[in-house]
C-alpha positions in Angstrom: -44.0 -14.4 150.9 -43.7 -16.2 147.4 -44.1 -12.5 145.9 -40.6 -11.6 147.4 -38.9 -14.4 145.4 -39.9 -12.4 142.2 -39.6 -8.9 143.6 -36.2 -9.1 144.9 -34.4 -10.4 141.7 -36.4 -7.8 139.7 -35.5 -5.0 141.7 -31.9 -6.2 141.7 -31.9 -6.2 137.9 -33.6 -3.0 137.5 -31.0 -1.4 139.9 -28.1 -3.0 138.1 -29.6 -1.7 134.7 -29.9 1.9 136.1 -26.3 1.6 137.4 -25.0 0.5 134.0 -26.9 3.3 132.0 -25.3 5.7 134.6 -21.7 4.4 134.2 -22.2 4.6 130.4 -23.3 8.1 130.6 -20.3 9.0 132.6 -17.8 7.2 130.2 -19.5 8.8 127.0 -18.7 12.3 128.6 -22.5 13.3 129.0 -21.4 15.3 132.0 -18.4 17.1 130.5 -19.6 20.7 130.0 -22.3 21.3 132.7 -21.7 25.2 132.8 -21.5 25.6 129.1 -25.2 25.6 128.4 -25.9 28.0 131.3 -23.6 30.5 129.9 -24.9 30.1 126.4 -28.4 31.0 127.6 -27.1 34.3 128.9 -25.0 35.3 125.9 -26.4 37.2 122.9 -28.0 35.3 120.0 -26.1 36.9 117.3 -22.8 35.6 118.6 -24.0 32.1 118.9 -25.0 31.6 115.1 -22.5 31.0 112.4 -22.1 33.7 109.7 -24.2 33.2 106.5 -21.3 34.2 104.3 
């Protein structure tokens, strides 16, 4: 029973840290372009690289 005194605050702290990290990733636009990478994989390589001129 004494273990719960330690485990419950630790689990709440870790859950809070996870929530803070998720909210930070939302605010820093990490999920802004979800389809862009999928379409870039399918396109030709010669159109993705800048010209060497």
